[in-house]
TORMAR-108086 format. One record per residue (C-alpha): residue in one letter; x, y, z. Coordinates in Angstrom, 3 decimals. Last residue first. Example, Ala and Ser with C-alpha at 12.3 -4.5 7.8 and 13.67 -1.06 7.14 Angstrom:
2
- s	13.670	-1.060	7.140 .
- a	12.300	-4.500	7.800 .
//
This chain:
97
- k	14.575	-49.057	79.906 .
- s	14.655	-46.680	76.935 .
- m	13.389	-43.646	78.837 .
- f	16.186	-43.589	81.423 .
- e	18.921	-44.269	78.838 .
- i	17.548	-41.482	76.663 .
- a	17.455	-39.093	79.624 .
- a	21.032	-39.943	80.651 .
- k	22.257	-39.514	77.079 .
- l	20.532	-36.133	76.826 .
- d	22.192	-34.995	80.044 .
- e	25.585	-36.215	78.814 .
- d	25.116	-34.340	75.533 .
- s	24.472	-31.226	77.598 .
- c	20.987	-30.050	78.427 .
- d	20.170	-26.398	79.127 .
- m	17.352	-25.799	76.648 .
- c	15.645	-29.100	77.227 .
- m	12.390	-29.338	75.273 .
- g	13.839	-31.451	72.513 .
- g	17.113	-29.811	71.603 .
- p	15.873	-29.057	68.113 .
- p	12.080	-29.379	68.117 .
- m	10.391	-32.787	68.298 .
- a	7.558	-33.055	65.735 .
- n	9.616	-35.205	63.329 .
- m	13.149	-35.098	64.687 .
- g	15.113	-32.237	66.170 .
- t	18.730	-31.285	65.497 .
- k	19.982	-31.894	69.048 .
- v	17.599	-34.762	69.719 .
- s	18.534	-36.548	66.510 .
- g	22.248	-36.048	67.205 .
- i	21.808	-37.541	70.678 .
- l	20.175	-40.564	69.077 .
- a	22.934	-40.912	66.477 .
- d	25.651	-40.699	69.140 .
- m	23.792	-43.248	71.291 .
- g	23.774	-45.931	68.636 .
- k	21.355	-46.735	65.827 .
- g	20.312	-49.923	67.624 .
- m	18.948	-47.768	70.447 .
- r	16.322	-46.529	67.991 .
- p	15.373	-50.039	66.936 .
- e	14.994	-51.103	70.601 .
- w	13.161	-48.000	71.858 .
- a	9.669	-49.057	70.817 .
- a	10.195	-52.594	72.130 .
- a	11.629	-51.315	75.427 .
- d	8.576	-49.172	76.172 .
- h	9.979	-47.470	79.293 .
- a	9.172	-43.980	78.006 .
- k	6.879	-43.971	75.021 .
- p	8.472	-43.546	71.606 .
- a	7.422	-40.175	70.184 .
- g	4.901	-40.701	67.365 .
- a	3.263	-37.278	67.619 .
- i	2.542	-37.764	71.336 .
- g	3.713	-41.100	72.707 .
- m	1.867	-40.747	76.011 .
- e	4.758	-40.308	78.455 .
- h	7.240	-39.408	75.712 .
- c	5.550	-36.169	74.676 .
- t	5.098	-34.237	77.921 .
- k	7.659	-36.355	79.769 .
- c	10.705	-35.152	77.847 .
- a	11.770	-31.813	79.326 .
- k	11.365	-31.478	83.074 .
- q	10.504	-35.037	84.106 .
- y	12.808	-36.652	81.537 .
- v	15.723	-34.434	82.579 .
- a	15.114	-35.373	86.232 .
- e	14.892	-39.063	85.314 .
- g	18.197	-38.895	83.493 .
- d	20.018	-37.127	86.342 .
- q	21.822	-34.008	85.177 .
- a	25.445	-34.186	84.161 .
- m	27.974	-32.243	86.198 .
- v	29.675	-29.356	84.407 .
- n	27.218	-26.700	85.563 .
- t	27.646	-27.853	89.148 .
- a	31.413	-27.427	88.963 .
- m	31.108	-23.913	87.521 .
- t	28.977	-22.764	90.434 .
- l	31.245	-24.437	92.968 .
- s	34.306	-22.705	91.519 .
- a	32.590	-19.342	91.441 .
- v	31.566	-19.720	95.085 .
- a	35.110	-20.693	96.094 .
- a	36.620	-17.791	94.142 .
- l	34.213	-15.378	95.806 .
- a	35.145	-16.715	99.245 .
- i	38.860	-16.405	98.470 .
- l	38.388	-12.828	97.290 .
- k	36.338	-11.965	100.359 .
- k	39.051	-13.386	102.625 .
- m	41.657	-11.229	100.866 .
//
């Protein structure tokens, strides 16, 4: 019985961590930095508020949709294969400020 309870606790913790959104800077570092640090292929540079302003004007749902389907040279999902919509939002918010 103790083993069953321990296994249930481990499974619960594992599922809980998968549900939590990743930190925006962490997502940027692992998946976005390569292109958004230097503006490769027209990607808006991170922390360039002027470059992000017209994009942010489209709304977060539109920006997340662009990442998910890909845009210009950016492949679908960007470079983040395990990102949720919340993760993408956090990364966009990090880069746009």
